[in-house]
N, CA, C and O atoms as a GROMACS GRO file, in nm:
protein
  400
    1MET      N    1  10.032   9.106  10.833
    1MET     CA    2  10.081   9.023  10.725
    1MET      C    3  10.003   8.891  10.723
    1MET      O    4   9.958   8.841  10.826
    2TYR      N    5   9.989   8.838  10.601
    2TYR     CA    6   9.911   8.717  10.577
    2TYR      C    7  10.007   8.610  10.526
    2TYR      O    8  10.074   8.629  10.425
    3VAL      N    9  10.013   8.498  10.596
    3VAL     CA   10  10.106   8.391  10.563
    3VAL      C   11  10.029   8.274  10.503
    3VAL      O   12   9.924   8.234  10.552
    4VAL      N   13  10.086   8.220  10.396
    4VAL     CA   14  10.028   8.103  10.331
    4VAL      C   15  10.136   7.996  10.325
    4VAL      O   16  10.249   8.022  10.282
    5THR      N   17  10.100   7.875  10.368
    5THR     CA   18  10.189   7.761  10.348
    5THR      C   19  10.118   7.662  10.257
    5THR      O   20   9.996   7.644  10.265
    6VAL      N   21  10.195   7.600  10.173
    6VAL     CA   22  10.141   7.501  10.081
    6VAL      C   23  10.237   7.383  10.078
    6VAL      O   24  10.358   7.402  10.072
    7VAL      N   25  10.182   7.262  10.082
    7VAL     CA   26  10.262   7.142  10.063
    7VAL      C   27  10.209   7.073   9.938
    7VAL      O   28  10.091   7.039   9.928
    8PHE      N   29  10.298   7.054   9.842
    8PHE     CA   30  10.266   6.982   9.721
    8PHE      C   31  10.332   6.845   9.729
    8PHE      O   32  10.447   6.833   9.770
    9GLU      N   33  10.259   6.744   9.690
    9GLU     CA   34  10.314   6.610   9.678
    9GLU      C   35  10.300   6.568   9.532
    9GLU      O   36  10.193   6.521   9.491
   10PRO      N   37  10.407   6.585   9.454
   10PRO     CA   38  10.400   6.546   9.313
   10PRO      C   39  10.386   6.394   9.298
   10PRO      O   40  10.431   6.317   9.383
   11HIS      N   41  10.324   6.353   9.188
   11HIS     CA   42  10.319   6.211   9.154
   11HIS      C   43  10.462   6.160   9.137
   11HIS      O   44  10.550   6.237   9.101
   12VAL      N   45  10.484   6.033   9.163
   12VAL     CA   46  10.616   5.971   9.143
   12VAL      C   47  10.661   5.999   9.000
   12VAL      O   48  10.587   5.978   8.904
   13GLY      N   49  10.785   6.046   8.988
   13GLY     CA   50  10.843   6.073   8.858
   13GLY      C   51  10.809   6.210   8.799
   13GLY      O   52  10.851   6.240   8.688
   14GLN      N   53  10.733   6.293   8.871
   14GLN     CA   54  10.690   6.422   8.818
   14GLN      C   55  10.762   6.542   8.881
   14GLN      O   56  10.736   6.656   8.842
   15LEU      N   57  10.850   6.518   8.978
   15LEU     CA   58  10.916   6.629   9.046
   15LEU      C   59  10.996   6.716   8.949
   15LEU      O   60  10.992   6.839   8.959
   16GLU      N   61  11.067   6.655   8.856
   16GLU     CA   62  11.151   6.731   8.763
   16GLU      C   63  11.066   6.819   8.671
   16GLU      O   64  11.112   6.926   8.631
   17ALA      N   65  10.946   6.777   8.639
   17ALA     CA   66  10.856   6.861   8.559
   17ALA      C   67  10.792   6.970   8.644
   17ALA      O   68  10.767   7.081   8.597
   18PHE      N   69  10.765   6.938   8.771
   18PHE     CA   70  10.697   7.031   8.861
   18PHE      C   71  10.786   7.146   8.906
   18PHE      O   72  10.743   7.261   8.905
   19LEU      N   73  10.909   7.117   8.946
   19LEU     CA   74  10.995   7.219   9.008
   19LEU      C   75  11.018   7.345   8.923
   19LEU      O   76  11.006   7.455   8.976
   20PRO      N   77  11.051   7.334   8.794
   20PRO     CA   78  11.071   7.458   8.717
   20PRO      C   79  10.944   7.544   8.711
   20PRO      O   80  10.953   7.667   8.714
   21LEU      N   81  10.829   7.482   8.704
   21LEU     CA   82  10.703   7.556   8.702
   21LEU      C   83  10.682   7.627   8.836
   21LEU      O   84  10.638   7.742   8.840
   22MET      N   85  10.714   7.558   8.944
   22MET     CA   86  10.698   7.615   9.078
   22MET      C   87  10.793   7.732   9.098
   22MET      O   88  10.752   7.837   9.148
   23LEU      N   89  10.917   7.714   9.060
   23LEU     CA   90  11.017   7.820   9.079
   23LEU      C   91  10.984   7.943   8.995
   23LEU      O   92  11.006   8.056   9.040
   24GLU      N   93  10.933   7.922   8.875
   24GLU     CA   94  10.893   8.036   8.791
   24GLU      C   95  10.775   8.110   8.853
   24GLU      O   96  10.772   8.233   8.852
   25ASN      N   97  10.679   8.037   8.908
   25ASN     CA   98  10.565   8.101   8.974
   25ASN      C   99  10.612   8.184   9.094
   25ASN      O  100  10.565   8.296   9.115
   26ALA      N  101  10.705   8.131   9.171
   26ALA     CA  102  10.758   8.204   9.286
   26ALA      C  103  10.830   8.331   9.240
   26ALA      O  104  10.810   8.438   9.296
   27ARG      N  105  10.914   8.318   9.137
   27ARG     CA  106  10.989   8.433   9.086
   27ARG      C  107  10.895   8.543   9.038
   27ARG      O  108  10.912   8.660   9.072
   28ARG      N  109  10.796   8.505   8.959
   28ARG     CA  110  10.701   8.603   8.906
   28ARG      C  111  10.620   8.668   9.017
   28ARG      O  112  10.590   8.787   9.011
   29SER      N  113  10.584   8.590   9.119
   29SER     CA  114  10.508   8.645   9.232
   29SER      C  115  10.587   8.754   9.300
   29SER      O  116  10.534   8.861   9.329
   30LEU      N  117  10.715   8.728   9.327
   30LEU     CA  118  10.799   8.826   9.395
   30LEU      C  119  10.826   8.948   9.307
   30LEU      O  120  10.828   9.061   9.357
   31GLU      N  121  10.847   8.927   9.178
   31GLU     CA  122  10.881   9.038   9.089
   31GLU      C  123  10.760   9.122   9.048
   31GLU      O  124  10.771   9.243   9.033
   32ASP      N  125  10.646   9.057   9.029
   32ASP     CA  126  10.531   9.124   8.968
   32ASP      C  127  10.422   9.167   9.067
   32ASP      O  128  10.335   9.247   9.031
   33GLU      N  129  10.426   9.117   9.188
   33GLU     CA  130  10.318   9.144   9.282
   33GLU      C  131  10.371   9.226   9.401
   33GLU      O  132  10.442   9.172   9.486
   34PRO      N  133  10.337   9.355   9.408
   34PRO     CA  134  10.386   9.437   9.518
   34PRO      C  135  10.341   9.387   9.655
   34PRO      O  136  10.408   9.415   9.754
   35GLY      N  137  10.230   9.316   9.663
   35GLY     CA  138  10.180   9.266   9.791
   35GLY      C  139  10.242   9.135   9.836
   35GLY      O  140  10.212   9.087   9.945
   36CYS      N  141  10.328   9.076   9.752
   36CYS     CA  142  10.398   8.951   9.788
   36CYS      C  143  10.536   8.987   9.842
   36CYS      O  144  10.621   9.038   9.768
   37HIS      N  145  10.559   8.959   9.970
   37HIS     CA  146  10.685   8.996  10.035
   37HIS      C  147  10.784   8.882  10.044
   37HIS      O  148  10.905   8.906  10.052
   38ARG      N  149  10.735   8.760  10.042
   38ARG     CA  150  10.825   8.645  10.054
   38ARG      C  151  10.759   8.527   9.985
   38ARG      O  152  10.637   8.510   9.990
   39PHE      N  153  10.843   8.444   9.920
   39PHE     CA  154  10.790   8.325   9.853
   39PHE      C  155  10.903   8.223   9.848
   39PHE      O  156  10.980   8.218   9.752
   40ASP      N  157  10.914   8.143   9.953
   40ASP     CA  158  11.018   8.042   9.963
   40ASP      C  159  10.967   7.908   9.911
   40ASP      O  160  10.856   7.866   9.944
   41VAL      N  161  11.050   7.842   9.831
   41VAL     CA  162  11.020   7.709   9.779
   41VAL      C  163  11.122   7.613   9.839
   41VAL      O  164  11.242   7.630   9.820
   42CYS      N  165  11.073   7.513   9.913
   42CYS     CA  166  11.161   7.421   9.986
   42CYS      C  167  11.132   7.277   9.942
   42CYS      O  168  11.016   7.239   9.925
   43LEU      N  169  11.237   7.200   9.925
   43LEU     CA  170  11.224   7.059   9.885
   43LEU      C  171  11.258   6.970  10.004
   43LEU      O  172  11.360   6.990  10.069
   44SER      N  173  11.173   6.872  10.032
   44SER     CA  174  11.198   6.781  10.143
   44SER      C  175  11.322   6.696  10.114
   44SER      O  176  11.358   6.675   9.998
   45ALA      N  177  11.386   6.648  10.219
   45ALA     CA  178  11.508   6.568  10.206
   45ALA      C  179  11.483   6.441  10.123
   45ALA      O  180  11.572   6.397  10.051
   46ASP      N  181  11.365   6.385  10.133
   46ASP     CA  182  11.335   6.263  10.056
   46ASP      C  183  11.285   6.294   9.915
   46ASP      O  184  11.256   6.203   9.838
   47ARG      N  185  11.276   6.424   9.880
   47ARG     CA  186  11.237   6.470   9.747
   47ARG      C  187  11.096   6.425   9.709
   47ARG      O  188  11.066   6.405   9.591
   48ARG      N  189  11.010   6.409   9.809
   48ARG     CA  190  10.872   6.367   9.784
   48ARG      C  191  10.770   6.478   9.800
   48ARG      O  192  10.654   6.464   9.761
   49SER      N  193  10.814   6.592   9.858
   49SER     CA  194  10.721   6.702   9.876
   49SER      C  195  10.793   6.835   9.862
   49SER      O  196  10.914   6.847   9.883
   50VAL      N  197  10.714   6.935   9.825
   50VAL     CA  198  10.763   7.072   9.811
   50VAL      C  199  10.679   7.159   9.904
   50VAL      O  200  10.556   7.156   9.899
   51PHE      N  201  10.748   7.236   9.988
   51PHE     CA  202  10.684   7.321  10.087
   51PHE      C  203  10.702   7.467  10.046
   51PHE      O  204  10.814   7.510  10.016
   52LEU      N  205  10.594   7.542  10.046
   52LEU     CA  206  10.600   7.685  10.018
   52LEU      C  207  10.571   7.764  10.143
   52LEU      O  208  10.483   7.728  10.222
   53TYR      N  209  10.645   7.873  10.162
   53TYR     CA  210  10.620   7.969  10.270
   53TYR      C  211  10.608   8.105  10.203
   53TYR      O  212  10.706   8.158  10.151
   54GLU      N  213  10.488   8.161  10.206
   54GLU     CA  214  10.461   8.286  10.136
   54GLU      C  215  10.409   8.390  10.236
   54GLU      O  216  10.331   8.358  10.325
   55ILE      N  217  10.454   8.513  10.219
   55ILE     CA  218  10.403   8.622  10.301
   55ILE      C  219  10.349   8.731  10.209
   55ILE      O  220  10.417   8.778  10.118
   56TYR      N  221  10.225   8.770  10.236
   56TYR     CA  222  10.158   8.874  10.160
   56TYR      C  223  10.123   8.990  10.253
   56TYR      O  224  10.112   8.972  10.375
   57GLU      N  225  10.106   9.105  10.195
   57GLU     CA  226  10.070   9.223  10.273
   57GLU      C  227   9.942   9.198  10.354
   57GLU      O  228   9.933   9.236  10.471
   58ASP      N  229   9.846   9.134  10.291
   58ASP     CA  230   9.719   9.103  10.358
   58ASP      C  231   9.644   8.999  10.274
   58ASP      O  232   9.694   8.954  10.171
   59GLU      N  233   9.528   8.962  10.320
   59GLU     CA  234   9.448   8.861  10.249
   59GLU      C  235   9.408   8.908  10.109
   59GLU      O  236   9.396   8.827  10.017
   60THR      N  237   9.388   9.037  10.093
   60THR     CA  238   9.354   9.093   9.962
   60THR      C  239   9.469   9.073   9.863
   60THR      O  240   9.446   9.042   9.746
   61ALA      N  241   9.592   9.090   9.909
   61ALA     CA  242   9.708   9.069   9.822
   61ALA      C  243   9.718   8.923   9.779
   61ALA      O  244   9.755   8.893   9.666
   62PHE      N  245   9.686   8.831   9.870
   62PHE     CA  246   9.687   8.689   9.833
   62PHE      C  247   9.576   8.660   9.733
   62PHE      O  248   9.597   8.586   9.637
   63ALA      N  249   9.459   8.716   9.755
   63ALA     CA  250   9.348   8.698   9.662
   63ALA      C  251   9.387   8.749   9.522
   63ALA      O  252   9.350   8.689   9.421
   64ALA      N  253   9.461   8.858   9.518
   64ALA     CA  254   9.509   8.911   9.390
   64ALA      C  255   9.610   8.815   9.327
   64ALA      O  256   9.611   8.796   9.206
   65HIS      N  257   9.693   8.753   9.411
   65HIS     CA  258   9.792   8.657   9.363
   65HIS      C  259   9.726   8.543   9.286
   65HIS      O  260   9.770   8.509   9.176
   66VAL      N  261   9.622   8.485   9.342
   66VAL     CA  262   9.559   8.369   9.277
   66VAL      C  263   9.479   8.408   9.152
   66VAL      O  264   9.430   8.321   9.080
   67GLU      N  265   9.466   8.537   9.127
   67GLU     CA  266   9.398   8.583   9.006
   67GLU      C  267   9.496   8.625   8.896
   67GLU      O  268   9.453   8.661   8.786
   68THR      N  269   9.626   8.622   8.924
   68THR     CA  270   9.724   8.662   8.823
   68THR      C  271   9.733   8.559   8.712
   68THR      O  272   9.706   8.441   8.733
   69ALA      N  273   9.772   8.605   8.594
   69ALA     CA  274   9.788   8.515   8.479
   69ALA      C  275   9.896   8.411   8.507
   69ALA      O  276   9.880   8.295   8.471
   70HIS      N  277  10.006   8.452   8.570
   70HIS     CA  278  10.114   8.355   8.595
   70HIS      C  279  10.071   8.247   8.693
   70HIS      O  280  10.110   8.131   8.677
   71PHE      N  281   9.991   8.282   8.795
   71PHE     CA  282   9.943   8.179   8.888
   71PHE      C  283   9.846   8.085   8.818
   71PHE      O  284   9.856   7.963   8.832
   72LYS      N  285   9.752   8.141   8.742
   72LYS     CA  286   9.653   8.056   8.674
   72LYS      C  287   9.720   7.962   8.575
   72LYS      O  288   9.680   7.846   8.562
   73SER      N  289   9.821   8.010   8.506
   73SER     CA  290   9.897   7.926   8.412
   73SER      C  291   9.967   7.813   8.487
   73SER      O  292   9.963   7.698   8.445
   74PHE      N  293  10.033   7.848   8.599
   74PHE     CA  294  10.100   7.748   8.683
   74PHE      C  295  10.000   7.645   8.734
   74PHE      O  296  10.023   7.525   8.724
   75ASP      N  297   9.890   7.692   8.788
   75ASP     CA  298   9.789   7.603   8.847
   75ASP      C  299   9.734   7.505   8.743
   75ASP      O  300   9.714   7.387   8.773
   76ASP      N  301   9.710   7.554   8.622
   76ASP     CA  302   9.663   7.466   8.514
   76ASP      C  303   9.770   7.364   8.474
   76ASP      O  304   9.739   7.248   8.446
   77ALA      N  305   9.896   7.408   8.470
   77ALA     CA  306  10.006   7.323   8.424
   77ALA      C  307  10.036   7.208   8.519
   77ALA      O  308  10.088   7.105   8.476
   78ILE      N  309  10.006   7.224   8.648
   78ILE     CA  310  10.045   7.120   8.745
   78ILE      C  311   9.934   7.021   8.779
   78ILE      O  312   9.956   6.928   8.857
   79VAL      N  313   9.817   7.039   8.721
   79VAL     CA  314   9.703   6.954   8.757
   79VAL      C  315   9.738   6.806   8.752
   79VAL      O  316   9.704   6.732   8.844
   80ASP      N  317   9.806   6.762   8.646
   80ASP     CA  318   9.837   6.620   8.632
   80ASP      C  319   9.971   6.581   8.694
   80ASP      O  320  10.008   6.464   8.694
   81LEU      N  321  10.044   6.679   8.748
   81LEU     CA  322  10.175   6.650   8.808
   81LEU      C  323  10.167   6.625   8.958
   81LEU      O  324  10.258   6.563   9.015
   82VAL      N  325  10.061   6.671   9.022
   82VAL     CA  326  10.053   6.670   9.168
   82VAL      C  327   9.941   6.579   9.216
   82VAL      O  328   9.829   6.585   9.166
   83ARG      N  329   9.974   6.494   9.314
   83ARG     CA  330   9.871   6.405   9.369
   83ARG      C  331   9.798   6.468   9.487
   83ARG      O  332   9.684   6.433   9.516
   84GLN      N  333   9.864   6.562   9.555
   84GLN     CA  334   9.800   6.628   9.669
   84GLN      C  335   9.858   6.767   9.690
   84GLN      O  336   9.978   6.791   9.670
   85LYS      N  337   9.770   6.859   9.731
   85LYS     CA  338   9.809   6.997   9.761
   85LYS      C  339   9.735   7.037   9.888
   85LYS      O  340   9.613   7.027   9.896
   86THR      N  341   9.810   7.082   9.989
   86THR     CA  342   9.752   7.122  10.116
   86THR      C  343   9.788   7.268  10.142
   86THR      O  344   9.906   7.303  10.148
   87VAL      N  345   9.687   7.353  10.157
   87VAL     CA  346   9.707   7.496  10.178
   87VAL      C  347   9.657   7.533  10.318
   87VAL      O  348   9.549   7.492  10.360
   88LYS      N  349   9.739   7.612  10.390
   88LYS     CA  350   9.699   7.666  10.520
   88LYS      C  351   9.734   7.814  10.523
   88LYS      O  352   9.830   7.858  10.459
   89THR      N  353   9.655   7.890  10.598
   89THR     CA  354   9.681   8.034  10.609
   89THR      C  355   9.693   8.072  10.757
   89THR      O  356   9.636   8.009  10.846
   90TYR      N  357   9.770   8.178  10.779
   90TYR     CA  358   9.800   8.225  10.914
   90TYR      C  359   9.810   8.377  10.916
   90TYR      O  360   9.828   8.440  10.812
   91ALA      N  361   9.800   8.433  11.034
   91ALA     CA  362   9.830   8.575  11.056
   91ALA      C  363   9.969   8.582  11.118
   91ALA      O  364   9.997   8.515  11.217
   92LEU      N  365  10.056   8.662  11.060
   92LEU     CA  366  10.192   8.679  11.113
   92LEU      C  367  10.185   8.771  11.234
   92LEU      O  368  10.137   8.884  11.224
   93LEU      N  369  10.232   8.724  11.349
   93LEU     CA  370  10.225   8.802  11.471
   93LEU      C  371  10.335   8.907  11.482
   93LEU      O  372  10.312   9.015  11.536
   94GLU      N  373  10.454   8.875  11.432
   94GLU     CA  374  10.566   8.970  11.432
   94GLU      C  375  10.602   8.995  11.287
   94GLU      O  376  10.657   8.907  11.221
   95ALA      N  377  10.573   9.112  11.237
   95ALA     CA  378  10.594   9.142  11.096
   95ALA      C  379  10.736   9.192  11.069
   95ALA      O  380  10.758   9.312  11.058
   96ASP      N  381  10.831   9.100  11.059
   96ASP     CA  382  10.968   9.134  11.023
   96ASP      C  383  11.000   9.054  10.898
   96ASP      O  384  11.042   8.938  10.907
   97VAL      N  385  10.981   9.114  10.782
   97VAL     CA  386  10.999   9.042  10.656
   97VAL      C  387  11.122   9.091  10.580
   97VAL      O  388  11.130   9.077  10.458
   98ARG      N  389  11.217   9.149  10.653
   98ARG     CA  390  11.341   9.191  10.589
   98ARG      C  391  11.422   9.070  10.545
   98ARG      O  392  11.428   8.971  10.618
   99PRO      N  393  11.483   9.073  10.426
   99PRO     CA  394  11.567   8.961  10.383
   99PRO      C  395  11.686   8.945  10.477
   99PRO      O  396  11.740   9.043  10.528
  100SER      N  397  11.725   8.822  10.498
  100SER     CA  398  11.840   8.799  10.588
  100SER      C  399  11.970   8.795  10.511
  100SER      O  400  12.076   8.777  10.570
   0.00000   0.00000   0.00000
């Protein structure tokens, strides 16, 4: 399994515009992409950053994700809403992706 984490830091005053776009991207990823097993969207307590935890079948499934129309639309829509985006990737050592 291929794990992707992303931290978004929206510009001040842009969180309310950013969150619906982010949640829709997550929903579409889970519904439309068979290689996407998990897509959690988390908001920091201070409401200054959004953390994503995504699990894909493999790196190829993630590469397919970033080529989808819904991802490209999301990515274009947030350009002016976000001041920083940090992406990291990992290999999942224990592949237990069953919903809790």
